[in-house]
N, C-alpha and C positions, 0 to 999 in steps of 0.2 A: 581652641582648635578640635573640632570633633574626628576622633580617630576609631575607626572600626577595623575588624579583620573579618572577612567573608569567608567559610570552608565548604567547599563543594566536594562530596565524596562520592564515588562510583567504585563498583566492585575493582577494576582496574587501573584506576586513577584518582589522585587527590588533588583539589588545587585550591592554593592559599591567595586571596586578593586583599591587600592591604588599602584601604581607602581612607583619604583625609577629606572631609568637608564635601563629600559626596564625589570625589573626583578618585580614580584608579592612581596610585602611586606605585604599585610592586605587585608582583603577581608569581608564585612559584608553584613549580609543578614535581610531581612526584609519580613516577608509574610503577606498579608492584613487579613487572617484569625486567625494570631496569636497575632494581634495590641489590645491591652486593652484599657480601659478608664482613667487609672491612668494619671496625670496629665490635664487632658481636664478642661475646665471650662465653667461651665453652668451660665446661668439666671434663676435660679431656683423659684419654688413658695411653702411658706411653706403650706402644706396640712393638718397636724395634729401635736399638740402638745403633749407632755407626761410628764407632771409635774412630776409623780411618777419615771420616768427614767431620768430626768434632759435632755430630748432627744426631737427630731422633726424629723418628715417626711417629706421630701421636695421633690416634683415632678420636674423633671429636663427633663421629655420627654420620659424616657426609660418605659420599660415595668412593673419594681416596681419600688416603691417610695424609694428614697435615703434615707440613715441615717444620720443627725449630731447631734453631742453631745454637751452639752452646754459648755463644756472644748474646742471645737474645733472652738468655736465662738469667733473670733477678728476680730474687726475693728474699725475705728476711734472714734464711740460711745462708745465703751465699755472701753477704755484707760483713766487711770487715767493722773495726771500732769506729772508724772514721766516716762510715756510710758508704766507702768505694768498694767496688765489686771484687771478690776475690778471683786470682787467676786459676780456676778449677777445669779439670777434663770432664767432657761427657759423663763418662762413668761413673765419675764422682758426684755429679750433679742429678741425674736421673737414673732411674734401672726399669727394666721393663714391668708392665703391670702398674706402674706409680700413674696416681691420680694428679693430675695437675689444672689450675686455674689458668687458661690460655687465652690471648685476645687474638684476633686475626688482622694482621696489618697489610696482607696482600690478598686478591681474591684467587681461586683456582683457575689456572690457564691451560688450556690443552689439554696435555696427560699429567700437567704437575698439579699436585694438591696446595692447599693454600700455605702460606708461611704465616708463623705464630710468634707470639713474644709472651714473654711471663711478665715483662714489664708493662702492668696494667696503666690505661691513662683514660680518663675519661672527661670529656669537655662540656663546658656548659658556655654561656654566654661571655663572662669577663674572663674565666681561670678554665686550667685545665688541672685533674686532680690526679694525683701520683701516690697510691697508696704505700708502694716500694721505695719511696726517696722520705724518708723522714727528716722532718725540721728545715726542709728546703723551698727555698721563694726561688724563682726564676722570672724575670722580666723581658719581654721579648724586645729586642732590639730595634723592631721595625717603630717603635715608641722614640721619635726621634728627639725631643726636647728633653735635656738632662734633667729640668728640674722635674718634670713629669714622672720620669723614672725614678729619680730618688724620691718624690712621694708615694708612689705605688709600692717602691721597696720598703719603707717604712711602714706603710699602713700593712703591707702583708705579715713583715716581720710581728708589728704588733698584734694583728688580729691571732697570731699562733702564739703567742706569749712568749717570744725568743727573742725580744727586741735589745735584752740586754746581756745577749750570751754572746761570746768572740765568734765570729765568722769570720768565712773564706770565701773569696769572689774568685769566680772564674769563668771563662767564655767557651760555650760549646759551639761543635761544629757548625749548627745552625744559627748562630751569633745570639744565640739566648744569654744573657746574664743570671748566672746562678749564684744564690748566696745562702749557703749552708751553715748551721751553728754547729760548732765543735767544742768537744765531743758528741753528740747528739744524745749516746745514750746515759748521758749525767743532766739532762734537762729533766726536771720536775715540773708538776703543777701546769704542763702546755695545756693550753685549750684544746688544740690538737695535733696529733702526733704523725700526721701525714704531710705532704709534702703537695706542692702547688705552683702552677707556672701562670705567671699573669699576662692574659693575651694582650694582642694591640687594642682590640676593641672594648679594652679598660680604660683607656686614654679619656681621662675626664671623669670618670665612675668615682660614685661618693664611697666613704668606709663602709656604710651600710648597704650598698651595693654589691660589694665585694664580700662582706660577712654572711649576705643572705646566699649569694652563690656557694661559697665555701660549705655553709652548713647544707645545702640542699645536697651538694656531693657527698658529705661526710653520711647523710642519712641514707643516700643512695648505694653507698660502699655497704654499711651494715646489711641493709636488704640484698646486695648480691652475696656476700658472705654468708647469710643466713640461708637463702636457696642453694649455695653451692652446699651447704654442709647437709642439707637434705635431700639433695638430688643424686641420680644415679651417674656412672661415668658415661661419655658421650651424649652428654646431656647440654641443649643452650641453656645457658644461666641468664644472659643478658644481651636483648637484641638492641642494637642503635635504635633510637626513637624514630618513630615514624614522623612524618612532614610535620602533622597537624600536635605533636608532643613536643616537637623542637620547637616550634613555633610557639605555642603557649610557655614553654621554658623561656625562651629568649624576650619576653615580654615582662618580664619581673625589672620593677623599676622604670617601665615605659609609662607612656600616657595613654594606652588603649582602652576606651570606654567600654566596648562589648566586644566578643568573639562569638560570630554566630556559625552553627553548625548545620548542615542540612541533613545529616545522618543519624539518627538515633542511636545506633550501637557506636558511631565513633564520640557523640556527645557523651555518652553514659562513660566510655574509656577515658575522656580528656576529664571529666569531671572527676572520676575514682584518682586520676593523677595527681589533680590541683588539691583533692581533699587530703590526700595523703602526704604533698611535699612542700606545696605553695597556696596554702587555705586560705590566704589573704586575696587570693584572685577569683574565690568561687564565685562571687556576685558578677565577675566579669563575664562568664561563661553562661551562653543558652543556646538551647535547641532551636532551629528554626524549623517551623511544620507546614509553611505555606506553599499553596499547590503553584504558586508562581515560582519559576527557577531563581535560587538565590542571586547568582551572576547577574538575573535581569533586574535586580532592584537598583543598580547604579550604571546599566547598558555595559558591564563588564565583558561580555563576549564581543561586541563592536569593538571595545579599547584594545582587546588583544588581539582581533583582526588587524586593527589600524597599526598598533606596534610591529606586525610584520612587514610591513611595507617600508618602501624608501624612502618615501617623501612625507615630510610632518608639516601641516599646513598651520601656519601661525593667525591668529584673530586679527591681527594687522592687514594682514594679505599678502605678507611674508611667508618663507617656508624654509624648513631645513632639508638637507640631502642627507642620509645617513648610510655609509654603505662601511659594512663588516668585511675586513679580509683577514688573514691566516695571521699577518705580522701586527696590524692595528685596525682602528676603527677611524675613519674619518668623517666629521660633521661639517657640510658647507650650508653657510646661512647667506639666503637671498632675500631682498626686498619686494621680489615679484611684483604685485599689484599695488603695495602700498606705496601711494605716491606723498605722504605728507601733506603739512598745510604752510610749513614756514621756507626751509631750505633744504639743500641737499644733506648736509652735515647733519642736520637735525633729524631729518628723516632716519639717515642711517643708524645715528645712536639710540632712536628709540626702538628701530626694528632689531639691533644688538642685543639692547635691555631684555625685549620681550623673549628674544632668540635664548638668551643665557637662562631664564627660568624653567623653559620649553626642554632646552638640554638636559637641566640636572634631572628633570621628571624622566625623559626618555632614558638616560643611562641608569636610572632605579628599574623602570618598567622594563626595559628591553633586557636587562642585567648584563650591560656591556662592562667588559674589565681589559686589564693590560694597558697598552699604549693607546691615546685616545686625542687625535689633531683635530683643534677647530679653527674652523678659518671665517672670522668674524668677518663681516664686511670691514673694509677698509677705513679707519678713523683718523683723522688729521690730530682733533683735539686729545692731548695727553688726560686730561682729566676726564674724557668719556672713554678712555681706555681703561683708567682706574677705576670708573664707577660700572662699568662692565663686568671687570675681574671680580668686584667687590660683590655685586648681586651673584656671579656664577658661585662664589664661595659659600655667600649666605643660603643659597638655594641649596648646596650640596648640604649643609649642617644638617638636615633631617636625615640625609642617608645614614645607614648604618653600616655601609661599606666605607671602609678607609679611601680617601683619594687624596692626590696632592696635585697642586695646580702651579705653573711655571708662569711667568711675566709675558706678556705679548712680546712675539720675536721680532727681530727685523723684517722679516717677510711677511708681518700682521698676522701670526698662526700664534694660537694659546694651545701649549702641550700640557697635557695631564695623564696621570696614571690613576687606574682605578682598581684594588685590590680583585683579583678573580675569585669568587667564594664557591661557584657552581658553573654550569653550562649555562650560556645567554638564552634567551627565550627562543630566539630564532634557531638555536642549534638543537633544543629540545623538540620543537614543533615541526621544523623543516628538513628537508635534506636537498643536497644538489640537482638542480635541474637534471634529468637525464637528455634534454635535448641538447643544452648548452654545457653542461658539466660544470655548474657553477660558473661560467663566466660572466654569465650576465648577458651576454649577446650572442646572436648566430650569425653564420654567413647569411648575405643576400641571395637569392635566388640567380641573380645574373652571376654571382661569383662561383656559386656550385655548378654552373652553367658550363662555365669557361674551364673548371675542373675537369668535368666530364670530355669535353673536346680534349683536353692534353691527354687525357688518361686512355682514349680511344687511339689518339696518335701513338703514345708510347706502346701500347698491347698489339697495334697493327703491325709494328716492326719487329715485336718479339714471337709472336705467334701468327700460325696459317689458320685460316677459317675463312669460312665463305660469308660472314656477315657479324654484326653485332647487335645485341639487343640490351638496351639501358632500362635497368629498373630506378626510379626515381619519385621523388612526392611528386602529387597532383600539380601544385604549383610550380614546379621546377621544370615538368614537363610541358605544362601551359607555355610557359616561358620561351624556352627551346622550339615548339612547333608554331607559336606565332611571331615572336619579335627575332629570334635566331634561326628561321627556314633557311635563308638564304646562306649562312653559315653552315648549316649541315647537310647542303647540299653541295657545297663545295669542298667540304671535309669528307664527304662520300667519293665525289669524282677523284680526288687526290688519293685516298687508300683503296680505291678502286673495289669497294666492298659497300654492300647495302647497308645503313643504321637505322635500327628502329627503336621506339620510344614506348614505355609502357609504364603508366602511372599505378605507384603504389599508394593507397590511401594510408596504411600503416607506416609507411616512412616517414621519417622527418625530415626537416627541410636540407640536412647537411647530410642525408645518408643515402647514398646510391650503390647499385652493385652493375657491372658491365661483363655481360655474358657472350662468350664465343659459341657462334650458330653456324 
């Protein structure tokens, strides 16, 4: 299978397309105006300590000082012998003028500054690095299989060189299983004295993949420490990777053959990063100098536009209808123009098989997450149901985002969940229609006309006037004057006042105003 990444860079937007065998499978978009501060690491200076709030304000070089609570201050000096945090007051933890390495956990909002922590955490594809949690391995409980959790725990402990040490196991508030060597300070000759959380994405990852991630993060942390030692206070030390670098970072261990970048500056940045941290990927990165836009190579622009449409055509003539709502996403499968060649059950089965593959691709392409309900065409044969589910599961194996699929329900529906990792393609590129306010439908001209008649009656009873002027869209006014002229005459006689109509080209179909004259 041929897999490559195409990266299109413009001053305000970066787009990444993942292509398999010439077909777009996934697209990621990052706009510079939407990038926040979360995960950024700063060298800050404590500018004010508030004992009454058990907090401090830290100047990190932004317009407003950031907020740091005592409960978020964790560093080697506040850890006791077993690795637990001591209960110290804010005055014992920090003082004015002190320099701290801090990480943003919440962006500034309104008049409030950013929220900080000193418990640094840096994620990679399979693990999260925790420099101030020595000799700890955490396992995400979203990894459901007990044997896989045990395997990852054993691998993590072995890679850190603490597999033979006595351990304490506990469950955290976010349901992460934490395993920590006790006492941490007595461990000698360990490979790495930091802590790691093994992420959900590590399910099925090999020992080599995890070790590569750990080595990368340890090198990155050393680089951050070096920069922090040389930097002045109120300085940005580490900025969360751009979309391009995150994409390259997450390719470690994957089968991507080429990464083509159409910006020379971004290519140099990517090449420098790979040279320093992932040298084995150097041959995979190349600069695309072509005059033809890089996204035109595989008609990616057209594919993105089609991914925003509600209807997805299948090659057989059938089609999908994808509706994304606040609570869930629904996908309806229809035979459309596909009539088959044998019998109805066989036609339905073939349509559902093709739909299962198309749905897996649409989930990735549109980045749909949360609860997803699939309404396959009703099948009688239980073996057909099993095969359709198997095709859906197999098609989703290439998806990097974790999903869970249930059996076909008594109503013939397939319920599944897919982890939300970022906003869907529709939410990134689109906004609710100002005419229908996101409903997807608008009132008919006839419905609006009858609303206008009722409103005239209501106002005629409430207000004294010599007449009424109705401002409405051209189509609504045309309907009233042509098809409803008799109704207007009868209404004017009933209220004993004249009614005039004026078309407004700028009005939407549902918009109107009634003016007293």
